[in-house]
C-alpha positions as CSV (number, residue, x, y, z in Angstrom):
1,M,-2.3,-5.1,-1.9
2,T,-2.3,-7.4,0.4
3,I,-5.6,-9.5,1.5
4,A,-5.3,-10.6,4.9
5,T,-5.8,-14.2,6.1
6,T,-6.7,-15.1,9.5
7,H,-9.0,-18.6,11.0
8,V,-11.8,-18.9,13.3
9,G,-9.6,-18.9,16.9
10,S,-9.1,-22.6,17.9
11,L,-5.8,-24.1,17.1
12,P,-4.6,-27.8,18.5
13,R,-4.3,-28.0,22.2
14,G,-1.4,-30.9,22.1
15,P,-0.7,-33.9,24.7
16,E,0.7,-32.0,27.8
17,L,-2.1,-29.4,28.0
18,T,-5.4,-31.6,27.2
19,P,-5.5,-33.6,30.8
20,L,-5.1,-30.2,32.9
21,L,-8.1,-29.6,30.4
22,L,-10.3,-31.5,31.0
23,A,-9.1,-31.9,35.0
24,R,-9.8,-28.4,35.5
25,D,-12.9,-28.7,33.7
26,H,-14.3,-31.6,35.5
27,G,-13.5,-30.6,39.3
28,E,-10.7,-32.2,39.6
29,P,-7.2,-30.7,41.3
30,Y,-5.0,-30.6,39.1
31,D,-1.4,-27.6,40.0
32,E,-2.0,-24.1,38.6
33,I,1.1,-23.2,38.8
34,A,1.8,-25.6,36.1
35,F,-1.3,-25.3,34.2
36,D,-0.5,-21.7,34.0
37,E,3.3,-22.7,32.4
38,V,1.9,-24.8,30.2
39,V,-0.6,-22.8,28.6
40,Q,1.8,-20.0,28.6
41,A,4.1,-22.1,26.5
42,A,1.7,-23.4,24.4
43,V,0.4,-20.2,23.5
44,D,3.7,-18.7,22.7
45,A,4.3,-22.2,20.2
46,A,0.6,-20.8,19.1
47,V,1.7,-17.3,17.6
48,A,4.9,-17.8,16.5
49,A,3.4,-20.9,13.9
50,Q,1.0,-18.4,12.8
51,V,2.9,-15.6,12.3
52,A,5.4,-17.7,10.6
53,A,2.7,-19.8,8.0
54,G,1.4,-16.0,7.2
55,V,-1.4,-15.7,9.3
56,T,-2.4,-12.0,9.5
57,I,-4.9,-11.7,12.3
58,V,-3.7,-14.4,14.9
59,S,-5.6,-15.4,18.0
60,D,-4.3,-16.9,21.4
61,G,-5.9,-20.7,19.9
62,E,-8.1,-21.2,22.5
63,L,-5.5,-23.2,24.8
64,G,-7.0,-22.1,28.2
65,K,-10.3,-23.2,27.5
66,V,-11.7,-26.4,27.3
67,G,-14.1,-25.8,24.6
68,Y,-15.4,-22.7,22.5
69,S,-18.9,-23.5,23.7
70,T,-19.0,-24.6,27.4
71,Y,-15.8,-22.0,28.8
72,M,-17.9,-20.1,30.4
73,I,-19.8,-22.0,33.0
74,E,-16.0,-21.9,35.5
75,R,-17.1,-17.8,35.2
76,L,-21.1,-17.3,35.4
77,E,-22.9,-19.4,38.0
78,G,-26.3,-20.9,37.6
79,F,-25.0,-24.2,35.6
80,G,-25.1,-27.3,36.9
81,G,-24.8,-31.2,36.2
82,H,-24.3,-32.7,32.5
83,T,-26.2,-33.5,30.0
84,D,-26.0,-35.7,27.3
85,R,-26.1,-34.1,23.9
86,K,-28.5,-35.6,21.3
87,P,-26.8,-37.1,18.3
88,A,-27.4,-33.9,15.7
89,L,-29.9,-35.0,12.8
90,D,-28.3,-35.6,10.2
91,L,-25.9,-38.4,12.6
92,A,-28.7,-39.8,14.2
93,P,-30.2,-42.4,11.9
94,L,-25.8,-43.6,11.1
95,P,-24.6,-45.3,14.7
96,E,-22.0,-46.9,12.9
97,L,-21.1,-43.7,10.9
98,R,-21.4,-41.5,14.7
99,A,-19.0,-44.4,15.8
100,K,-16.3,-44.4,13.4
101,L,-16.2,-40.3,13.8
102,A,-15.6,-40.9,17.5
103,H,-12.8,-43.5,17.1
104,I,-11.3,-40.5,14.7
105,M,-11.9,-37.6,16.3
106,G,-11.9,-38.7,19.7
107,A,-14.0,-38.2,22.3
108,Q,-16.0,-35.0,23.7
109,E,-15.2,-35.2,27.6
110,F,-15.9,-31.9,28.5
111,T,-18.8,-31.5,31.1
112,R,-22.3,-30.1,28.9
113,A,-23.5,-28.2,31.9
114,S,-27.7,-27.3,32.0
115,C,-29.0,-23.6,32.7
116,I,-30.5,-24.7,36.6
117,A,-30.7,-21.2,38.4
118,P,-30.3,-17.0,37.7
119,V,-26.7,-17.1,35.2
120,K,-24.6,-14.4,37.2
121,L,-21.2,-13.1,36.1
122,V,-18.8,-14.4,39.0
123,N,-15.4,-14.6,38.3
124,L,-13.4,-13.4,35.4
125,Q,-10.2,-13.7,36.5
126,P,-9.9,-16.8,33.9
127,L,-10.0,-13.7,31.3
128,H,-8.0,-11.7,32.0
129,D,-5.1,-14.5,32.7
130,D,-5.9,-15.7,28.8
131,I,-5.7,-11.9,28.3
132,R,-2.1,-11.3,30.0
133,R,-0.7,-14.8,28.3
134,F,-2.1,-13.6,24.6
135,R,-0.5,-10.2,25.2
136,T,3.0,-12.2,26.4
137,A,3.1,-14.3,23.6
138,L,1.7,-11.0,21.2
139,D,5.2,-9.3,22.5
140,R,7.7,-12.0,21.8
141,H,6.5,-13.8,18.9
142,G,4.2,-11.0,17.0
143,E,4.8,-7.9,18.4
144,G,2.4,-5.4,16.1
145,T,0.4,-8.4,14.9
146,R,-3.4,-8.1,14.7
147,A,-4.7,-9.7,17.0
148,F,-8.5,-11.6,17.9
149,M,-9.8,-13.3,21.4
150,N,-13.0,-15.7,20.7
151,A,-16.3,-15.3,23.5
152,A,-19.3,-17.3,23.1
153,S,-22.3,-15.4,21.8
154,P,-25.6,-15.3,24.6
155,G,-27.2,-17.9,21.7
156,L,-24.4,-19.8,21.7
157,I,-24.6,-20.8,25.6
158,T,-28.3,-21.6,25.2
159,A,-27.8,-23.9,22.5
160,F,-25.4,-26.0,24.5
161,Q,-26.3,-25.3,27.9
162,V,-29.2,-25.8,28.0
163,N,-32.7,-24.3,29.9
164,R,-33.6,-25.4,33.0
165,Y,-34.8,-22.8,35.1
166,Y,-35.8,-19.3,33.3
167,P,-39.7,-19.3,31.6
168,S,-38.6,-18.8,28.3
169,H,-35.5,-18.6,25.7
170,E,-35.4,-14.1,25.8
171,A,-35.6,-14.2,29.9
172,Y,-32.8,-16.8,29.6
173,L,-30.7,-14.3,26.6
174,A,-31.6,-11.4,28.9
175,D,-29.2,-12.7,32.2
176,L,-26.9,-13.7,29.5
177,V,-26.7,-10.5,28.2
178,T,-25.7,-8.8,31.3
179,A,-23.0,-11.6,32.2
180,M,-20.9,-11.4,29.3
181,S,-20.9,-7.6,28.5
182,P,-17.7,-7.8,30.6
183,E,-15.8,-10.0,29.0
184,Y,-16.4,-8.7,25.8
185,E,-16.0,-5.6,26.7
186,A,-12.7,-6.7,28.7
187,I,-11.1,-8.3,25.6
188,V,-11.7,-5.0,23.4
189,E,-10.4,-3.0,26.2
190,A,-7.3,-5.2,26.0
191,G,-6.5,-4.2,22.7
192,F,-8.2,-7.1,20.5
193,E,-10.3,-7.9,18.3
194,L,-13.6,-9.7,19.4
195,Q,-14.9,-13.2,17.8
196,L,-18.3,-13.9,19.0
197,D,-19.1,-17.3,17.8
198,C,-22.4,-18.5,16.3
199,P,-23.0,-21.6,15.6
200,D,-26.5,-21.4,17.4
201,L,-27.3,-19.0,14.0
202,A,-27.1,-22.2,11.6
203,M,-25.7,-25.5,13.6
204,A,-28.0,-25.6,16.1
205,R,-31.0,-26.0,13.9
206,H,-29.8,-29.7,13.8
207,T,-28.0,-30.2,17.1
208,G,-29.1,-28.0,20.4
209,Y,-32.7,-26.3,18.8
210,Q,-33.8,-29.7,17.4
211,E,-36.9,-29.8,18.4
212,M,-37.9,-26.3,17.1
213,S,-39.9,-26.0,13.7
214,E,-38.5,-24.0,11.4
215,A,-40.3,-21.1,12.1
216,E,-39.3,-21.6,15.9
217,F,-35.7,-21.6,15.5
218,L,-35.5,-18.3,13.1
219,K,-37.7,-16.6,15.8
220,A,-35.2,-17.9,18.5
221,I,-32.4,-16.5,16.2
222,E,-33.6,-13.4,15.4
223,A,-34.0,-13.2,19.3
224,N,-30.2,-14.8,19.5
225,V,-29.3,-11.5,17.3
226,D,-30.6,-9.1,19.7
227,A,-29.3,-10.4,22.7
228,L,-25.8,-10.5,21.3
229,N,-26.6,-6.7,19.6
230,A,-27.4,-5.8,23.1
231,A,-24.0,-7.3,24.8
232,T,-22.3,-5.2,22.5
233,A,-23.8,-1.7,22.5
234,N,-20.5,-0.2,24.0
235,I,-18.2,-1.9,21.3
236,P,-18.0,-0.3,17.4
237,P,-18.4,-2.8,15.1
238,E,-15.4,-2.5,13.0
239,K,-13.6,-3.9,16.3
240,M,-15.7,-7.1,16.1
241,R,-16.0,-10.6,14.2
242,M,-18.5,-13.1,14.2
243,H,-18.7,-16.8,12.7
244,V,-21.5,-18.6,11.3
245,C,-21.5,-22.1,10.8
246,W,-22.8,-25.3,10.3
247,G,-20.9,-27.7,12.5
248,N,-17.4,-29.0,12.1
249,Y,-17.6,-32.4,11.8
250,E,-17.6,-34.6,8.5
251,G,-21.3,-36.1,8.1
252,P,-23.6,-36.2,5.6
253,H,-25.1,-32.1,7.2
254,D,-28.3,-33.2,4.9
255,H,-30.0,-31.3,7.8
256,D,-28.2,-27.9,7.8
257,I,-30.2,-24.9,7.4
258,P,-29.7,-23.1,3.8
259,L,-28.0,-20.0,4.1
260,E,-30.8,-17.8,2.1
261,R,-32.8,-18.5,5.4
262,I,-30.8,-17.0,8.0
263,V,-28.4,-14.6,6.1
264,Q,-30.8,-11.7,6.7
265,I,-31.0,-12.2,10.0
266,V,-27.2,-13.0,10.2
267,L,-26.7,-9.1,8.7
268,K,-28.7,-8.2,11.2
269,A,-25.7,-8.6,13.7
270,R,-23.6,-5.8,14.8
271,P,-20.3,-7.1,14.0
272,A,-18.5,-5.8,10.8
273,T,-16.7,-8.9,10.2
274,I,-18.8,-12.6,9.4
275,L,-17.3,-15.3,9.0
276,F,-18.5,-18.5,7.6
277,E,-18.1,-22.1,5.8
278,A,-17.3,-21.7,2.1
279,A,-14.9,-23.9,1.3
280,N,-16.9,-27.6,2.7
281,P,-18.6,-29.4,0.0
282,R,-22.5,-28.6,1.5
283,H,-21.8,-25.3,1.3
284,E,-19.1,-24.1,-1.0
285,H,-21.8,-23.1,-3.7
286,E,-23.8,-20.4,-1.0
287,W,-21.0,-18.1,-2.5
288,I,-24.3,-16.8,-4.7
289,V,-26.3,-16.1,-1.8
290,W,-24.3,-13.3,-1.0
291,R,-23.8,-12.1,-4.5
292,D,-27.3,-11.9,-4.1
293,A,-27.8,-10.1,-0.7
294,T,-27.6,-6.9,-0.4
295,V,-24.5,-6.8,2.0
296,P,-24.1,-3.4,3.6
297,E,-21.4,-1.0,3.2
298,G,-19.5,-1.4,6.8
299,K,-19.6,-5.0,6.4
300,I,-16.5,-7.6,5.8
301,L,-16.7,-11.1,4.3
302,A,-14.3,-13.4,5.9
303,P,-15.2,-16.9,3.8
304,G,-13.9,-20.5,5.0
305,L,-11.3,-21.2,2.0
306,I,-10.2,-24.3,3.7
307,D,-11.9,-27.0,4.9
308,T,-10.9,-28.5,8.5
309,C,-12.5,-31.3,8.1
310,S,-9.8,-32.6,6.0
311,N,-6.5,-33.4,5.9
312,Y,-6.3,-32.5,2.1
313,L,-4.3,-29.5,1.6
314,E,-6.1,-26.8,-0.9
315,H,-4.1,-25.3,-3.5
316,P,-2.9,-21.9,-3.7
317,E,-4.7,-21.4,-6.2
318,L,-8.1,-23.0,-5.9
319,I,-8.0,-21.0,-2.3
320,A,-6.9,-17.3,-4.8
321,Q,-10.5,-18.8,-6.8
322,R,-12.4,-18.9,-4.0
323,I,-11.3,-15.6,-2.5
324,E,-11.9,-14.0,-6.3
325,R,-15.8,-14.9,-6.1
326,F,-15.9,-12.9,-3.0
327,A,-14.3,-9.5,-4.1
328,G,-16.2,-9.8,-6.6
329,I,-19.4,-9.2,-4.5
330,V,-17.9,-6.8,-2.2
331,G,-14.9,-5.3,-3.2
332,A,-10.9,-7.1,-2.5
333,D,-10.7,-5.0,0.7
334,R,-14.0,-6.1,2.4
335,V,-13.0,-9.7,2.2
336,V,-10.5,-11.2,4.7
337,A,-9.3,-15.3,3.8
338,S,-10.2,-17.3,6.5
339,T,-11.0,-21.2,7.7
340,D,-14.7,-23.1,7.5
341,C,-13.7,-23.7,11.5
342,G,-11.4,-24.0,13.9
343,F,-8.7,-26.5,14.3
344,G,-9.0,-27.7,18.0
345,T,-12.9,-27.0,18.6
346,F,-12.5,-28.9,22.2
347,A,-9.5,-30.3,24.1
348,G,-9.1,-33.9,23.0
349,Y,-11.1,-33.6,19.8
350,G,-10.9,-32.7,16.2
351,K,-9.1,-34.9,12.9
352,I,-6.5,-32.4,11.5
353,D,-3.0,-33.1,12.3
354,P,-1.2,-30.8,13.7
355,A,1.5,-30.1,10.8
356,V,-1.6,-30.4,8.6
357,T,-2.9,-27.3,10.2
358,W,0.4,-24.8,9.2
359,A,0.8,-26.0,5.7
360,K,-3.3,-25.1,5.4
361,L,-2.6,-21.6,6.7
362,R,0.8,-21.1,5.1
363,N,-1.3,-22.2,2.1
364,L,-4.1,-19.6,2.8
365,R,-1.0,-17.0,2.3
366,E,-0.2,-18.2,-0.3
367,G,-3.7,-18.3,-1.9
368,A,-4.7,-14.5,-1.2
369,D,-0.8,-13.4,-2.1
370,I,-1.9,-14.8,-5.8
371,A,-5.7,-13.0,-5.6
372,A,-4.0,-10.1,-4.0
373,A,-1.5,-9.8,-6.9
374,R,-4.5,-10.7,-10.0
375,L,-6.9,-7.7,-8.2
């Protein structure tokens, strides 16, 4: 048997691509032809490197986007201005640590717009460009390889693009369902698996939704899952995956909501495959939550088995042991070896050295092979 490997999606943008992405995000002049050529070259290199590292299910690295959670302001109308982010609850009382992390990981220079008017889809061409570049790279370097493409879930958008217009959270979500559904369906129609990024279901408790009580938060994410399900109603669950995380940064994470309080809400979402953090010190122990939960037959678990906040190289034997835990819960045929989060969450922001990225993914493959041989 073979155990598939994958990752969460984002890969390092690199010094040539990052300035172009930021210029476009800021509305500054840039050379569109040069931009397309640089992105295409980066996607080609990323696909080739993933295949060489033994990754079974590859992505375009989100290399045509400034970040996973704000790119849609190029595609949708109804957003404007810039809203400074609030520090995460675990980092708020630690200004010196925040400064150190910013020095190490880089500044988050992307635009954080708010929702200031009705949200509508106006331009899906950037998605078609992403699809074209990804298909070209796969034809050149990974023909026949399984592939996925990321998209922001409706709930994720509400957590990053603060509502300043709609009378309620649910009203905002309703228009996002209509606006984002064409993107989701286009990705699947192009032959890729759709990954919905859903940190709103966990991370937002101590970031974007931090002013809510826990009860209010749980109600909000129930609505977010309902919106995700409505937006993907025309897509088979087996063609979708979702990523749940508590934030890709090296902080205390002592305000993270425990998995046990959200797991039943997560399991209500339609995507068949669930990617989640299972390697970092704050959440590795939560494999027992999956053990004790009733995981529906159609669900596939894709635990993060390597940390994306540390340049440590996880030993393949450790990865194999982690895989075996989850295989003991749902069976080896329903486990995909993945990463905790992305390697290049935003352009110009990230701690992992690019060379370490590929070494980690090679070790992920080796660990999956060790586990497969034993299972």
